[in-house]
C-alpha positions as CSV (number, residue, x, y, z in Angstrom):
1,M,5.7,-8.5,-19.9
2,I,5.9,-5.7,-17.4
3,E,7.8,-8.1,-15.0
4,N,10.4,-8.5,-17.7
5,I,10.8,-4.8,-18.0
6,V,11.3,-4.4,-14.2
7,H,13.9,-7.2,-14.2
8,H,15.8,-5.6,-17.2
9,Y,15.7,-2.2,-15.5
10,L,17.2,-3.7,-12.3
11,R,19.9,-5.6,-14.3
12,T,20.9,-2.6,-16.3
13,R,20.6,0.3,-13.9
14,G,21.9,-1.3,-10.7
15,Q,20.5,-0.8,-7.2
16,P,17.2,0.9,-7.2
17,R,16.4,3.8,-4.9
18,I,14.0,2.9,-2.1
19,F,11.4,5.4,-0.7
20,A,9.4,4.6,2.4
21,S,6.2,6.2,3.6
22,A,3.7,5.3,6.3
23,S,1.1,7.0,4.2
24,M,-0.8,4.9,1.8
25,A,-2.0,8.1,-0.1
26,T,1.7,9.0,-0.6
27,L,2.6,5.5,-1.9
28,I,-0.3,5.7,-4.4
29,R,0.6,9.1,-5.5
30,M,4.2,8.3,-6.0
31,A,3.2,5.2,-8.1
32,L,0.8,7.2,-10.1
33,D,3.5,9.9,-10.7
34,G,5.7,7.2,-12.1
35,I,8.3,7.3,-9.3
36,G,8.5,3.5,-9.1
37,I,6.6,0.5,-7.9
38,A,4.7,0.2,-4.6
39,A,3.2,-2.6,-2.4
40,I,-0.4,-1.4,-2.4
41,P,-3.4,-3.7,-1.7
42,P,-5.2,-4.0,-5.1
43,A,-8.6,-3.3,-3.6
44,I,-7.5,0.2,-2.7
45,V,-6.4,1.1,-6.3
46,R,-9.0,-1.0,-8.2
47,D,-10.2,1.9,-10.3
48,D,-6.6,3.0,-11.1
49,I,-5.8,-0.6,-12.2
50,A,-9.0,-0.8,-14.3
51,N,-8.4,2.5,-16.0
52,G,-4.7,1.6,-16.7
53,R,-3.2,4.2,-14.6
54,L,-1.5,1.4,-12.5
55,V,-0.4,-2.1,-13.6
56,R,-0.5,-5.0,-11.1
57,L,2.9,-6.8,-11.0
58,R,2.9,-10.4,-9.8
59,S,6.2,-11.1,-8.2
60,G,5.5,-14.4,-6.4
61,H,6.6,-12.9,-3.1
62,R,4.2,-12.7,-0.3
63,L,4.5,-9.8,2.2
64,R,4.2,-10.4,5.9
65,D,1.0,-9.4,7.5
66,L,1.2,-6.0,9.3
67,G,0.0,-5.3,12.9
68,F,-1.8,-2.1,13.9
69,V,-2.3,-0.5,17.3
70,A,-5.0,2.0,18.1
71,A,-4.8,4.1,21.3
72,W,-7.0,6.9,22.6
73,A,-7.4,9.0,25.7
74,E,-10.0,8.2,28.3
75,T,-12.6,10.8,27.5
76,S,-16.4,11.0,27.5
77,E,-16.3,9.8,23.8
78,K,-14.3,6.7,24.7
79,F,-17.2,4.5,23.8
80,L,-17.6,6.0,20.3
81,I,-13.8,5.9,19.7
82,S,-13.7,2.3,20.9
83,G,-16.5,1.4,18.5
84,I,-14.7,3.1,15.7
85,A,-11.5,1.2,16.5
86,D,-13.5,-2.1,16.4
87,L,-15.0,-1.3,13.1
88,A,-11.4,-0.6,11.7
89,A,-10.1,-3.8,13.2
90,E,-13.0,-5.8,11.5
91,S,-12.5,-4.1,8.2
92,A,-8.8,-4.9,8.2
93,L,-9.4,-8.7,8.4
């Protein structure tokens, strides 16, 4: 149903405006504010989907995996920072 609405909108209104942000929080806020659709991992907005604030669209397209890089200065806390980077990498899998 919602996919048909999106297709109809694109057919009748022409080229959509595209907004980009490196901030996941900004993408979520824009989607919640009704600015448009966003590619957000469903696990991050599980409550918003469950409460009907966001609707999950199934497009059939698979987005490419993203790569991330973490860098930090050589300081006395380097082992703590390295451990945090390792935890982040594990949770991203």
